[in-house]
C-alpha positions, 0 to 999 in steps of 0.5 A: 500500499502507497504512503502518503504525505502531507506537505506544508509550505510556510514561511513565519507561520507560527500563530497559525500552524499549529491550529492546523497541526492540531486539526490533523492530529485529530484528524481520521486515522487512513488505512495508510501509512502517513506523515507530516512534511513542514516545508519551512521557507526561511522562518525567523520566527517559532514555525520549527519549534512549534512544528516539532512540539507535534512529534509526539501526537503526528508523525511530523519531520522538518526541510528546509525549503529556504533556497528563496522566498516562495511558497513553490519552492518550499512546496517543491523541496518539501515534495522531493522530502516525502517519504509517499506516492501519494503527496496532499498540499495544505497550508499552515494557516488553515484547517483540515475537515476531519475527514480530508486525509480518509477522503483524499486517500479512497480519492487514491485508491481508485486511482486517482491522480490529480484530487480537487479539493474544496476550501470552506470560509465558513468556520474561521472566518467571521461573517462581513471578512466573508462577505468580500470573498462573495462565498462560503465556499469555494471548489474548481472552477474553469480558469480563465475561460481555459482549463481545470484549476484547483487550491493549493491549500487543499490539493492531492496528486501521486508522485507519477504527475509531479516529476510527470510534470517537472513539480511546480514553476518557482516563478510563480509567486502571490499567484497563479502557482496552483493554477499552473502546476494543475493547467500543466497536468493536464496538458501532460493527459492528467485527469483532474477530479474534483470532489466538494467534500474534502474539505480544508478551511481555508483563513481569509484575509483579515484586513483590507490592505491584506485583501488588497495586495492578495488581489493584487497579485491574483490578478498580477500572475494571469498576463504571466499564464497568457504568455506561458499557455498562450502556445496551449490555446489559453486567449486574451479576456475579450475587450469587452470583459475590460468594458465591464469590470470598468463599469462594474467598479465604477458604477459599485462604488459609491455604494461603497462605504459598508466594509462588506461591499468596500471589501467586494469592491478593493477586492475587484479593483484589486485583481483588477489592477493587477493586470495591468501591473503584471501586463506592464511587467511581464510586457504581455498585452492581457487587461 
């Protein structure tokens, strides 16, 4: 029976890592062997100490992943150090559901190679923060009208898939990192399997400033994805999409006073601004 490795990339995550590890320690145990690999991306806080404090509750180890800053650097180092043939990804600031490990194991046992779970916003976020996102849950989605993409906070894949794709592209930072991986896997012939019932409880950005920065990063990744996948069939957004986006922002601006509406407006505006920033930096026509 294949083993399973949970890889958690982290940089200065001491404030939230304990909650994630506690969730994994309390989760239903899979029948196969499993381990938790903390890929430490150069933390300067107590991240390592927090991780090692769970050694009596989890089969856990810490690996250095500090060749440079970046979540994909940490993911690659964590996967390379992992012993399992089935790899599970989650983040240090979220909490895996009680059935997460067993649910992933069942998918792999039936022959699935790319498992896309869902993220739930309700447990870890107050209503006003969830309103910024405009939804209580999110699953796999058709990204940029091209191919299905999943969330790096709840992703499972086989080692064979990882090796066939060459792992995570370390040039992506702050957005597009998981989309790029899922797209390349599909172009390499691996089929994605979506599972809304395999859940990770996701912690949203708690301030408007953090939401803005995240949204800008997400938008800025789109031109990079286009430059990389245009030859595979990814098309530019139609000009009408830009017109519609600007129209939405202008017409909603007078009503963006209440914090929930303000957060939704900032998220949309940040994403659009990020598209412009990313297009300029990559010298790629994208809107």
